[in-house]
All heavy atoms as a GROMACS GRO file, in nm:
protein
  556
    1MET      N    1   0.082  -0.119   0.000
    1MET     CA    2   0.000   0.000   0.000
    1MET      C    3   0.087   0.126   0.000
    1MET      O    4   0.051   0.226  -0.060
    1MET     CB    5  -0.093  -0.005   0.122
    1MET     CG    6  -0.192   0.105   0.125
    1MET     SD    7  -0.306   0.082  -0.013
    1MET     CE    8  -0.405   0.225   0.007
    2GLN      N    9   0.202   0.115   0.065
    2GLN     CA   10   0.290   0.231   0.073
    2GLN      C   11   0.352   0.261  -0.065
    2GLN      O   12   0.369   0.377  -0.101
    2GLN     CB   13   0.400   0.207   0.176
    2GLN     CG   14   0.486   0.330   0.200
    2GLN     CD   15   0.588   0.307   0.310
    2GLN    OE1   16   0.597   0.197   0.364
    2GLN    NE2   17   0.661   0.411   0.342
    3ARG      N   18   0.382   0.158  -0.142
    3ARG     CA   19   0.437   0.178  -0.276
    3ARG      C   20   0.336   0.249  -0.366
    3ARG      O   21   0.371   0.335  -0.446
    3ARG     CB   22   0.475   0.045  -0.340
    3ARG     CG   23   0.599  -0.015  -0.282
    3ARG     CD   24   0.634  -0.140  -0.356
    3ARG     NE   25   0.753  -0.202  -0.299
    3ARG     CZ   26   0.811  -0.306  -0.349
    3ARG    NH1   27   0.761  -0.365  -0.456
    3ARG    NH2   28   0.919  -0.356  -0.293
    4VAL      N   29   0.209   0.212  -0.353
    4VAL     CA   30   0.105   0.275  -0.434
    4VAL      C   31   0.092   0.422  -0.396
    4VAL      O   32   0.083   0.510  -0.483
    4VAL     CB   33  -0.031   0.202  -0.415
    4VAL    CG1   34  -0.143   0.276  -0.485
    4VAL    CG2   35  -0.020   0.060  -0.466
    5ARG      N   36   0.096   0.452  -0.268
    5ARG     CA   37   0.085   0.589  -0.221
    5ARG      C   38   0.204   0.672  -0.271
    5ARG      O   39   0.187   0.785  -0.317
    5ARG     CB   40   0.080   0.595  -0.069
    5ARG     CG   41   0.056   0.735  -0.017
    5ARG     CD   42   0.058   0.743   0.134
    5ARG     NE   43  -0.033   0.646   0.193
    5ARG     CZ   44  -0.023   0.601   0.319
    5ARG    NH1   45   0.073   0.643   0.397
    5ARG    NH2   46  -0.109   0.513   0.364
    6ILE      N   47   0.324   0.616  -0.266
    6ILE     CA   48   0.443   0.689  -0.312
    6ILE      C   49   0.436   0.710  -0.464
    6ILE      O   50   0.469   0.818  -0.514
    6ILE     CB   51   0.571   0.612  -0.272
    6ILE    CG1   52   0.589   0.618  -0.121
    6ILE    CG2   53   0.693   0.669  -0.343
    6ILE    CD1   54   0.700   0.530  -0.069
    7GLY      N   55   0.390   0.609  -0.536
    7GLY     CA   56   0.377   0.622  -0.680
    7GLY      C   57   0.276   0.727  -0.721
    7GLY      O   58   0.300   0.809  -0.810
    8LEU      N   59   0.160   0.728  -0.654
    8LEU     CA   60   0.058   0.828  -0.685
    8LEU      C   61   0.104   0.968  -0.645
    8LEU      O   62   0.073   1.066  -0.715
    8LEU     CB   63  -0.073   0.792  -0.616
    8LEU     CG   64  -0.145   0.669  -0.673
    8LEU    CD1   65  -0.270   0.638  -0.591
    8LEU    CD2   66  -0.181   0.691  -0.818
    9THR      N   67   0.176   0.979  -0.537
    9THR     CA   68   0.229   1.109  -0.495
    9THR      C   69   0.329   1.160  -0.599
    9THR      O   70   0.329   1.278  -0.634
    9THR     CB   71   0.296   1.098  -0.357
    9THR    OG1   72   0.200   1.046  -0.264
    9THR    CG2   73   0.345   1.232  -0.309
   10GLY      N   74   0.414   1.071  -0.649
   10GLY     CA   75   0.509   1.110  -0.752
   10GLY      C   76   0.440   1.155  -0.879
   10GLY      O   77   0.479   1.255  -0.941
   11LEU      N   78   0.338   1.081  -0.920
   11LEU     CA   79   0.261   1.122  -1.038
   11LEU      C   80   0.193   1.256  -1.018
   11LEU      O   81   0.186   1.339  -1.109
   11LEU     CB   82   0.157   1.015  -1.073
   11LEU     CG   83   0.209   0.889  -1.139
   11LEU    CD1   84   0.096   0.788  -1.155
   11LEU    CD2   85   0.270   0.920  -1.273
   12GLY      N   86   0.144   1.278  -0.898
   12GLY     CA   87   0.081   1.408  -0.867
   12GLY      C   88   0.180   1.522  -0.876
   12GLY      O   89   0.150   1.628  -0.930
   13PHE      N   90   0.301   1.501  -0.823
   13PHE     CA   91   0.404   1.605  -0.831
   13PHE      C   92   0.443   1.634  -0.976
   13PHE      O   93   0.461   1.749  -1.014
   13PHE     CB   94   0.527   1.566  -0.750
   13PHE     CG   95   0.514   1.593  -0.602
   13PHE    CD1   96   0.539   1.493  -0.511
   13PHE    CD2   97   0.477   1.718  -0.557
   13PHE    CE1   98   0.528   1.517  -0.377
   13PHE    CE2   99   0.465   1.744  -0.422
   13PHE     CZ  100   0.490   1.643  -0.331
   14VAL      N  101   0.456   1.530  -1.055
   14VAL     CA  102   0.491   1.550  -1.196
   14VAL      C  103   0.379   1.625  -1.268
   14VAL      O  104   0.405   1.717  -1.347
   14VAL     CB  105   0.520   1.414  -1.265
   14VAL    CG1  106   0.530   1.428  -1.416
   14VAL    CG2  107   0.646   1.352  -1.208
   15PHE      N  108   0.256   1.591  -1.241
   15PHE     CA  109   0.142   1.658  -1.302
   15PHE      C  110   0.140   1.806  -1.266
   15PHE      O  111   0.122   1.892  -1.352
   15PHE     CB  112   0.012   1.590  -1.258
   15PHE     CG  113  -0.111   1.646  -1.321
   15PHE    CD1  114  -0.140   1.624  -1.454
   15PHE    CD2  115  -0.199   1.724  -1.246
   15PHE    CE1  116  -0.254   1.678  -1.512
   15PHE    CE2  117  -0.312   1.777  -1.304
   15PHE     CZ  118  -0.340   1.754  -1.437
   16VAL      N  119   0.161   1.836  -1.139
   16VAL     CA  120   0.163   1.976  -1.094
   16VAL      C  121   0.282   2.049  -1.156
   16VAL      O  122   0.270   2.165  -1.196
   16VAL     CB  123   0.165   1.982  -0.939
   16VAL    CG1  124   0.192   2.124  -0.890
   16VAL    CG2  125   0.033   1.931  -0.883
   17ALA      N  126   0.396   1.984  -1.166
   17ALA     CA  127   0.514   2.048  -1.225
   17ALA      C  128   0.489   2.081  -1.372
   17ALA      O  129   0.527   2.189  -1.420
   17ALA     CB  130   0.636   1.957  -1.211
   18VAL      N  131   0.425   1.991  -1.444
   18VAL     CA  132   0.395   2.017  -1.585
   18VAL      C  133   0.294   2.130  -1.599
   18VAL      O  134   0.307   2.217  -1.686
   18VAL     CB  135   0.345   1.888  -1.655
   18VAL    CG1  136   0.288   1.917  -1.793
   18VAL    CG2  137   0.456   1.787  -1.663
   19LEU      N  138   0.195   2.133  -1.514
   19LEU     CA  139   0.098   2.243  -1.517
   19LEU      C  140   0.164   2.377  -1.488
   19LEU      O  141   0.136   2.477  -1.554
   19LEU     CB  142  -0.014   2.218  -1.416
   19LEU     CG  143  -0.120   2.115  -1.455
   19LEU    CD1  144  -0.221   2.097  -1.342
   19LEU    CD2  145  -0.191   2.157  -1.581
   20LEU      N  146   0.253   2.381  -1.390
   20LEU     CA  147   0.323   2.505  -1.359
   20LEU      C  148   0.413   2.549  -1.474
   20LEU      O  149   0.419   2.668  -1.507
   20LEU     CB  150   0.405   2.489  -1.231
   20LEU     CG  151   0.327   2.490  -1.100
   20LEU    CD1  152   0.418   2.459  -0.983
   20LEU    CD2  153   0.260   2.624  -1.081
   21ALA      N  154   0.482   2.455  -1.534
   21ALA     CA  155   0.570   2.489  -1.647
   21ALA      C  156   0.488   2.543  -1.764
   21ALA      O  157   0.529   2.640  -1.830
   21ALA     CB  158   0.650   2.367  -1.689
   22ALA      N  159   0.374   2.484  -1.791
   22ALA     CA  160   0.289   2.530  -1.900
   22ALA      C  161   0.233   2.668  -1.870
   22ALA      O  162   0.223   2.754  -1.960
   22ALA     CB  163   0.176   2.431  -1.925
   23ALA      N  164   0.199   2.694  -1.745
   23ALA     CA  165   0.145   2.824  -1.709
   23ALA      C  166   0.252   2.932  -1.714
   23ALA      O  167   0.225   3.046  -1.752
   23ALA     CB  168   0.083   2.818  -1.569
   24LEU      N  169   0.375   2.899  -1.677
   24LEU     CA  170   0.482   2.998  -1.675
   24LEU      C  171   0.536   3.029  -1.814
   24LEU      O  172   0.576   3.142  -1.841
   24LEU     CB  173   0.595   2.951  -1.583
   24LEU     CG  174   0.561   2.943  -1.434
   24LEU    CD1  175   0.678   2.887  -1.356
   24LEU    CD2  176   0.521   3.079  -1.382
   25THR      N  177   0.542   2.930  -1.901
   25THR     CA  178   0.596   2.955  -2.034
   25THR      C  179   0.496   3.029  -2.121
   25THR      O  180   0.534   3.111  -2.203
   25THR     CB  181   0.638   2.824  -2.103
   25THR    OG1  182   0.526   2.737  -2.111
   25THR    CG2  183   0.751   2.758  -2.029
   26GLY      N  184   0.368   3.001  -2.107
   26GLY     CA  185   0.266   3.071  -2.183
   26GLY      C  186   0.270   3.037  -2.331
   26GLY      O  187   0.328   2.938  -2.374
   27THR      N  188   0.209   3.125  -2.410
   27THR     CA  189   0.206   3.105  -2.554
   27THR      C  190   0.306   3.198  -2.620
   27THR      O  191   0.331   3.309  -2.572
   27THR     CB  192   0.065   3.133  -2.610
   27THR    OG1  193   0.030   3.267  -2.578
   27THR    CG2  194  -0.037   3.038  -2.552
   28PRO      N  195   0.362   3.160  -2.734
   28PRO     CA  196   0.458   3.247  -2.802
   28PRO      C  197   0.389   3.373  -2.856
   28PRO      O  198   0.281   3.365  -2.914
   28PRO     CB  199   0.513   3.160  -2.915
   28PRO     CG  200   0.416   3.050  -2.930
   28PRO     CD  201   0.347   3.032  -2.799
   29GLN      N  202   0.452   3.487  -2.840
   29GLN     CA  203   0.392   3.613  -2.880
   29GLN      C  204   0.424   3.650  -3.025
   29GLN      O  205   0.350   3.726  -3.087
   29GLN     CB  206   0.441   3.726  -2.787
   29GLN     CG  207   0.408   3.703  -2.642
   29GLN     CD  208   0.258   3.698  -2.616
   29GLN    OE1  209   0.180   3.766  -2.681
   29GLN    NE2  210   0.216   3.614  -2.522
   30ASN      N  211   0.534   3.600  -3.080
   30ASN     CA  212   0.576   3.643  -3.212
   30ASN      C  213   0.541   3.543  -3.322
   30ASN      O  214   0.590   3.553  -3.432
   30ASN     CB  215   0.726   3.668  -3.214
   30ASN     CG  216   0.806   3.546  -3.174
   30ASN    OD1  217   0.750   3.444  -3.136
   30ASN    ND2  218   0.937   3.555  -3.181
   31GLU      N  219   0.456   3.447  -3.294
   31GLU     CA  220   0.418   3.347  -3.392
   31GLU      C  221   0.285   3.382  -3.455
   31GLU      O  222   0.194   3.431  -3.389
   31GLU     CB  223   0.407   3.209  -3.325
   31GLU     CG  224   0.502   3.109  -3.383
   31GLU     CD  225   0.488   2.974  -3.316
   31GLU    OE1  226   0.391   2.904  -3.347
   31GLU    OE2  227   0.574   2.942  -3.235
   32ALA      N  228   0.275   3.356  -3.586
   32ALA     CA  229   0.149   3.381  -3.657
   32ALA      C  230   0.048   3.274  -3.619
   32ALA      O  231   0.083   3.157  -3.599
   32ALA     CB  232   0.173   3.379  -3.807
   33PRO      N  233  -0.079   3.309  -3.608
   33PRO     CA  234  -0.181   3.208  -3.575
   33PRO      C  235  -0.199   3.109  -3.689
   33PRO      O  236  -0.177   3.141  -3.806
   33PRO     CB  237  -0.308   3.290  -3.553
   33PRO     CG  238  -0.283   3.418  -3.625
   33PRO     CD  239  -0.135   3.442  -3.622
   34ILE      N  240  -0.243   2.990  -3.655
   34ILE     CA  241  -0.267   2.886  -3.754
   34ILE      C  242  -0.400   2.913  -3.823
   34ILE      O  243  -0.502   2.937  -3.758
   34ILE     CB  244  -0.268   2.747  -3.687
   34ILE    CG1  245  -0.131   2.719  -3.628
   34ILE    CG2  246  -0.306   2.640  -3.787
   34ILE    CD1  247  -0.125   2.592  -3.550
   35THR      N  248  -0.399   2.909  -3.955
   35THR     CA  249  -0.521   2.932  -4.032
   35THR      C  250  -0.563   2.804  -4.101
   35THR      O  251  -0.491   2.705  -4.102
   35THR     CB  252  -0.498   3.042  -4.137
   35THR    OG1  253  -0.398   2.998  -4.228
   35THR    CG2  254  -0.455   3.173  -4.073
   36SER      N  255  -0.680   2.808  -4.164
   36SER     CA  256  -0.728   2.689  -4.235
   36SER      C  257  -0.642   2.660  -4.357
   36SER      O  258  -0.630   2.545  -4.399
   36SER     CB  259  -0.873   2.706  -4.275
   36SER     OG  260  -0.886   2.815  -4.365
   37GLU      N  261  -0.579   2.763  -4.416
   37GLU     CA  262  -0.491   2.741  -4.530
   37GLU      C  263  -0.368   2.661  -4.489
   37GLU      O  264  -0.316   2.582  -4.565
   37GLU     CB  265  -0.448   2.874  -4.592
   37GLU     CG  266  -0.562   2.947  -4.658
   37GLU     CD  267  -0.520   3.085  -4.707
   37GLU    OE1  268  -0.410   3.129  -4.673
   37GLU    OE2  269  -0.599   3.147  -4.778
   38ASP      N  270  -0.320   2.684  -4.365
   38ASP     CA  271  -0.206   2.608  -4.316
   38ASP      C  272  -0.241   2.461  -4.300
   38ASP      O  273  -0.158   2.374  -4.324
   38ASP     CB  274  -0.158   2.664  -4.182
   38ASP     CG  275  -0.102   2.804  -4.195
   38ASP    OD1  276  -0.053   2.837  -4.304
   38ASP    OD2  277  -0.107   2.878  -4.095
   39LEU      N  278  -0.363   2.434  -4.259
   39LEU     CA  279  -0.404   2.296  -4.236
   39LEU      C  280  -0.426   2.221  -4.367
   39LEU      O  281  -0.400   2.102  -4.376
   39LEU     CB  282  -0.531   2.292  -4.152
   39LEU     CG  283  -0.517   2.350  -4.011
   39LEU    CD1  284  -0.652   2.349  -3.941
   39LEU    CD2  285  -0.415   2.274  -3.930
   40THR      N  286  -0.474   2.291  -4.470
   40THR     CA  287  -0.498   2.224  -4.597
   40THR      C  288  -0.372   2.218  -4.683
   40THR      O  289  -0.364   2.138  -4.775
   40THR     CB  290  -0.608   2.297  -4.678
   40THR    OG1  291  -0.568   2.432  -4.698
   40THR    CG2  292  -0.740   2.291  -4.604
   41GLY      N  293  -0.273   2.302  -4.654
   41GLY     CA  294  -0.148   2.298  -4.727
   41GLY      C  295  -0.150   2.373  -4.858
   41GLY      O  296  -0.070   2.347  -4.946
   42GLU      N  297  -0.243   2.468  -4.873
   42GLU     CA  298  -0.254   2.540  -4.999
   42GLU      C  299  -0.135   2.633  -5.021
   42GLU      O  300  -0.087   2.648  -5.132
   42GLU     CB  301  -0.384   2.619  -5.003
   42GLU     CG  302  -0.508   2.532  -5.009
   42GLU     CD  303  -0.635   2.612  -4.998
   42GLU    OE1  304  -0.629   2.736  -4.986
   42GLU    OE2  305  -0.742   2.551  -5.000
   43ASN      N  306  -0.086   2.697  -4.917
   43ASN     CA  307   0.021   2.794  -4.932
   43ASN      C  308   0.154   2.743  -4.880
   43ASN      O  309   0.244   2.821  -4.855
   43ASN     CB  310  -0.015   2.924  -4.859
   43ASN     CG  311  -0.126   2.998  -4.929
   43ASN    OD1  312  -0.144   2.985  -5.049
   43ASN    ND2  313  -0.202   3.075  -4.854
   44SER      N  314   0.167   2.617  -4.861
   44SER     CA  315   0.290   2.566  -4.804
   44SER      C  316   0.396   2.547  -4.912
   44SER      O  317   0.367   2.527  -5.029
   44SER     CB  318   0.266   2.433  -4.731
   44SER     OG  319   0.231   2.335  -4.824
   45VAL      N  320   0.520   2.554  -4.871
   45VAL     CA  321   0.632   2.536  -4.963
   45VAL      C  322   0.637   2.392  -5.012
   45VAL      O  323   0.664   2.365  -5.128
   45VAL     CB  324   0.764   2.575  -4.894
   45VAL    CG1  325   0.882   2.548  -4.984
   45VAL    CG2  326   0.760   2.721  -4.853
   46ALA      N  327   0.606   2.298  -4.925
   46ALA     CA  328   0.612   2.157  -4.962
   46ALA      C  329   0.508   2.121  -5.067
   46ALA      O  330   0.530   2.034  -5.150
   46ALA     CB  331   0.593   2.070  -4.838
   47ALA      N  332   0.395   2.190  -5.068
   47ALA     CA  333   0.292   2.160  -5.167
   47ALA      C  334   0.333   2.207  -5.305
   47ALA      O  335   0.290   2.151  -5.406
   47ALA     CB  336   0.160   2.226  -5.126
   48ASN      N  337   0.418   2.310  -5.312
   48ASN     CA  338   0.461   2.362  -5.441
   48ASN      C  339   0.574   2.280  -5.502
   48ASN      O  340   0.597   2.286  -5.621
   48ASN     CB  341   0.507   2.508  -5.427
   48ASN     CG  342   0.392   2.597  -5.388
   48ASN    OD1  343   0.278   2.568  -5.417
   48ASN    ND2  344   0.422   2.705  -5.320
   49GLN      N  345   0.644   2.204  -5.422
   49GLN     CA  346   0.754   2.124  -5.472
   49GLN      C  347   0.703   1.987  -5.516
   49GLN      O  348   0.607   1.935  -5.461
   49GLN     CB  349   0.861   2.105  -5.365
   49GLN     CG  350   0.927   2.234  -5.324
   49GLN     CD  351   1.025   2.213  -5.210
   49GLN    OE1  352   1.027   2.107  -5.151
   49GLN    NE2  353   1.103   2.314  -5.182
   50ALA      N  354   0.769   1.931  -5.616
   50ALA     CA  355   0.731   1.798  -5.663
   50ALA      C  356   0.775   1.694  -5.561
   50ALA      O  357   0.877   1.710  -5.493
   50ALA     CB  358   0.796   1.770  -5.797
   51ALA      N  359   0.700   1.589  -5.550
   51ALA     CA  360   0.734   1.481  -5.457
   51ALA      C  361   0.858   1.409  -5.508
   51ALA      O  362   0.873   1.387  -5.628
   51ALA     CB  363   0.618   1.383  -5.445
   52PRO      N  364   0.948   1.373  -5.419
   52PRO     CA  365   1.069   1.302  -5.464
   52PRO      C  366   1.032   1.165  -5.520
   52PRO      O  367   0.941   1.098  -5.471
   52PRO     CB  368   1.153   1.290  -5.338
   52PRO     CG  369   1.058   1.307  -5.226
   52PRO     CD  370   0.948   1.394  -5.275
   53GLU      N  371   1.106   1.125  -5.622
   53GLU     CA  372   1.075   0.997  -5.685
   53GLU      C  373   1.115   0.880  -5.598
   53GLU      O  374   1.046   0.781  -5.589
   53GLU     CB  375   1.144   0.989  -5.820
   53GLU     CG  376   1.090   1.089  -5.920
   53GLU     CD  377   1.163   1.080  -6.051
   53GLU    OE1  378   1.240   0.985  -6.072
   53GLU    OE2  379   1.143   1.170  -6.134
   54GLU      N  380   1.231   0.890  -5.535
   54GLU     CA  381   1.281   0.783  -5.450
   54GLU      C  382   1.328   0.842  -5.318
   54GLU      O  383   1.446   0.868  -5.300
   54GLU     CB  384   1.395   0.710  -5.520
   54GLU     CG  385   1.354   0.641  -5.647
   54GLU     CD  386   1.469   0.562  -5.706
   54GLU    OE1  387   1.550   0.510  -5.629
   54GLU    OE2  388   1.477   0.555  -5.828
   55PRO      N  389   1.237   0.861  -5.224
   55PRO     CA  390   1.277   0.925  -5.098
   55PRO      C  391   1.374   0.840  -5.016
   55PRO      O  392   1.462   0.894  -4.950
   55PRO     CB  393   1.145   0.946  -5.024
   55PRO     CG  394   1.048   0.854  -5.089
   55PRO     CD  395   1.095   0.834  -5.229
   56LEU      N  396   1.364   0.708  -5.023
   56LEU     CA  397   1.458   0.624  -4.948
   56LEU      C  398   1.597   0.633  -5.006
   56LEU      O  399   1.696   0.631  -4.932
   56LEU     CB  400   1.410   0.479  -4.946
   56LEU     CG  401   1.282   0.453  -4.865
   56LEU    CD1  402   1.244   0.307  -4.874
   56LEU    CD2  403   1.301   0.495  -4.721
   57ALA      N  404   1.607   0.648  -5.137
   57ALA     CA  405   1.738   0.662  -5.200
   57ALA      C  406   1.800   0.797  -5.166
   57ALA      O  407   1.921   0.807  -5.148
   57ALA     CB  408   1.726   0.645  -5.350
   58GLN      N  409   1.717   0.899  -5.154
   58GLN     CA  410   1.769   1.031  -5.116
   58GLN      C  411   1.822   1.030  -4.974
   58GLN      O  412   1.918   1.100  -4.943
   58GLN     CB  413   1.660   1.136  -5.131
   58GLN     CG  414   1.631   1.171  -5.274
   58GLN     CD  415   1.527   1.278  -5.286
   58GLN    OE1  416   1.461   1.314  -5.188
   58GLN    NE2  417   1.510   1.332  -5.407
   59LEU      N  418   1.762   0.952  -4.888
   59LEU     CA  419   1.810   0.941  -4.750
   59LEU      C  420   1.930   0.849  -4.738
   59LEU      O  421   1.995   0.846  -4.635
   59LEU     CB  422   1.697   0.890  -4.660
   59LEU     CG  423   1.580   0.984  -4.640
   59LEU    CD1  424   1.469   0.914  -4.564
   59LEU    CD2  425   1.624   1.108  -4.568
   60GLY      N  426   1.957   0.772  -4.842
   60GLY     CA  427   2.069   0.680  -4.838
   60GLY      C  428   2.036   0.546  -4.776
   60GLY      O  429   2.124   0.469  -4.740
   61VAL      N  430   1.907   0.516  -4.762
   61VAL     CA  431   1.865   0.390  -4.701
   61VAL      C  432   1.860   0.278  -4.804
   61VAL      O  433   1.897   0.165  -4.776
   61VAL     CB  434   1.727   0.408  -4.634
   61VAL    CG1  435   1.676   0.277  -4.576
   61VAL    CG2  436   1.734   0.515  -4.528
   62ALA      N  437   1.815   0.311  -4.926
   62ALA     CA  438   1.801   0.210  -5.031
   62ALA      C  439   1.883   0.255  -5.152
   62ALA      O  440   1.903   0.375  -5.172
   62ALA     CB  441   1.654   0.196  -5.071
   63PRO      N  442   1.930   0.162  -5.233
   63PRO     CA  443   2.005   0.201  -5.352
   63PRO      C  444   1.914   0.268  -5.454
   63PRO      O  445   1.796   0.237  -5.465
   63PRO     CB  446   2.060   0.069  -5.405
   63PRO     CG  447   1.970  -0.034  -5.350
   63PRO     CD  448   1.922   0.017  -5.218
   64ARG      N  449   1.971   0.361  -5.529
   64ARG     CA  450   1.895   0.432  -5.631
   64ARG      C  451   1.884   0.343  -5.755
   64ARG      O  452   1.982   0.293  -5.805
   64ARG     CB  453   1.964   0.562  -5.667
   64ARG     CG  454   1.888   0.645  -5.768
   64ARG     CD  455   1.955   0.778  -5.792
   64ARG     NE  456   1.976   0.855  -5.671
   64ARG     CZ  457   1.886   0.937  -5.617
   64ARG    NH1  458   1.770   0.951  -5.673
   64ARG    NH2  459   1.913   1.003  -5.507
   65ALA      N  460   1.762   0.324  -5.802
   65ALA     CA  461   1.740   0.244  -5.922
   65ALA      C  462   1.737   0.338  -6.041
   65ALA      O  463   1.656   0.430  -6.047
   65ALA     CB  464   1.608   0.169  -5.911
   66ASP      N  465   1.827   0.317  -6.136
   66ASP     CA  466   1.831   0.399  -6.256
   66ASP      C  467   1.722   0.350  -6.350
   66ASP      O  468   1.723   0.235  -6.395
   66ASP     CB  469   1.968   0.388  -6.322
   66ASP     CG  470   1.984   0.488  -6.435
   66ASP    OD1  471   1.898   0.577  -6.447
   66ASP    OD2  472   2.082   0.475  -6.510
   67VAL      N  473   1.627   0.436  -6.382
   67VAL     CA  474   1.512   0.396  -6.463
   67VAL      C  475   1.557   0.360  -6.603
   67VAL      O  476   1.511   0.262  -6.661
   67VAL     CB  477   1.407   0.511  -6.466
   67VAL    CG1  478   1.292   0.476  -6.558
   67VAL    CG2  479   1.358   0.540  -6.326
   68ASN      N  480   1.647   0.437  -6.661
   68ASN     CA  481   1.694   0.407  -6.798
   68ASN      C  482   1.767   0.274  -6.804
   68ASN      O  483   1.751   0.198  -6.898
   68ASN     CB  484   1.784   0.520  -6.848
   68ASN     CG  485   1.710   0.650  -6.861
   68ASN    OD1  486   1.591   0.650  -6.885
   68ASN    ND2  487   1.781   0.759  -6.844
   69GLN      N  488   1.846   0.246  -6.702
   69GLN     CA  489   1.920   0.120  -6.698
   69GLN      C  490   1.824   0.002  -6.681
   69GLN      O  491   1.841  -0.102  -6.743
   69GLN     CB  492   2.021   0.122  -6.584
   69GLN     CG  493   2.108  -0.002  -6.577
   69GLN     CD  494   2.204   0.005  -6.458
   69GLN    OE1  495   2.190   0.089  -6.372
   69GLN    NE2  496   2.300  -0.084  -6.456
   70ALA      N  497   1.720   0.019  -6.601
   70ALA     CA  498   1.623  -0.088  -6.580
   70ALA      C  499   1.547  -0.117  -6.709
   70ALA      O  500   1.521  -0.232  -6.744
   70ALA     CB  501   1.528  -0.051  -6.468
   71ASN      N  502   1.511  -0.010  -6.782
   71ASN     CA  503   1.439  -0.030  -6.908
   71ASN      C  504   1.528  -0.094  -7.013
   71ASN      O  505   1.485  -0.178  -7.091
   71ASN     CB  506   1.386   0.105  -6.961
   71ASN     CG  507   1.274   0.158  -6.876
   71ASN    OD1  508   1.208   0.084  -6.803
   71ASN    ND2  509   1.251   0.288  -6.884
   72THR      N  510   1.656  -0.057  -7.016
   72THR     CA  511   1.749  -0.114  -7.114
   72THR      C  512   1.773  -0.262  -7.087
   72THR      O  513   1.772  -0.345  -7.177
   72THR     CB  514   1.883  -0.038  -7.109
   72THR    OG1  515   1.856   0.101  -7.126
   72THR    CG2  516   1.976  -0.086  -7.218
   73SER      N  517   1.792  -0.297  -6.960
   73SER     CA  518   1.817  -0.437  -6.927
   73SER      C  519   1.691  -0.522  -6.948
   73SER      O  520   1.701  -0.638  -6.986
   73SER     CB  521   1.869  -0.450  -6.784
   73SER     OG  522   1.768  -0.407  -6.693
   74ALA      N  523   1.574  -0.466  -6.925
   74ALA     CA  524   1.451  -0.541  -6.946
   74ALA      C  525   1.428  -0.566  -7.094
   74ALA      O  526   1.383  -0.675  -7.134
   74ALA     CB  527   1.331  -0.465  -6.887
   75SER      N  528   1.459  -0.469  -7.178
   75SER     CA  529   1.438  -0.488  -7.321
   75SER      C  530   1.546  -0.580  -7.380
   75SER      O  531   1.522  -0.648  -7.478
   75SER     CB  532   1.437  -0.353  -7.395
   75SER     OG  533   1.563  -0.290  -7.378
   76ALA      N  534   1.665  -0.582  -7.320
   76ALA     CA  535   1.771  -0.670  -7.369
   76ALA      C  536   1.741  -0.815  -7.338
   76ALA      O  537   1.782  -0.905  -7.411
   76ALA     CB  538   1.904  -0.628  -7.307
   77GLN      N  539   1.668  -0.842  -7.230
   77GLN     CA  540   1.638  -0.979  -7.192
   77GLN      C  541   1.529  -1.038  -7.278
   77GLN      O  542   1.516  -1.158  -7.291
   77GLN     CB  543   1.596  -0.985  -7.044
   77GLN     CG  544   1.711  -0.956  -6.950
   77GLN     CD  545   1.664  -0.954  -6.805
   77GLN    OE1  546   1.547  -0.964  -6.778
   77GLN    NE2  547   1.759  -0.942  -6.715
   78GLN      N  548   1.450  -0.957  -7.344
   78GLN     CA  549   1.339  -1.008  -7.425
   78GLN      C  550   1.382  -1.045  -7.560
   78GLN      O  551   1.450  -1.060  -7.632
   78GLN     CB  552   1.228  -0.904  -7.436
   78GLN     CG  553   1.164  -0.880  -7.304
   78GLN     CD  554   1.060  -0.766  -7.312
   78GLN    OE1  555   1.045  -0.702  -7.416
   78GLN    NE2  556   0.991  -0.744  -7.204
   0.00000   0.00000   0.00000
């Protein structure tokens, strides 16, 4: 029973500490508010750019497949 009481007391302290930190930090004053355009992505930079063809290859996780080489080897095998 004592372990449960200590655990709940610890959780209570953490909860109060998080509430105090949130109250003291407040909201940022120099940030623009979020609009519906931000949520839909109409004016975002990422929406204007083309999607990468091979994102794993750009990260270096997977080898890059050369499309021209794949087409040449496929036609040579036939």
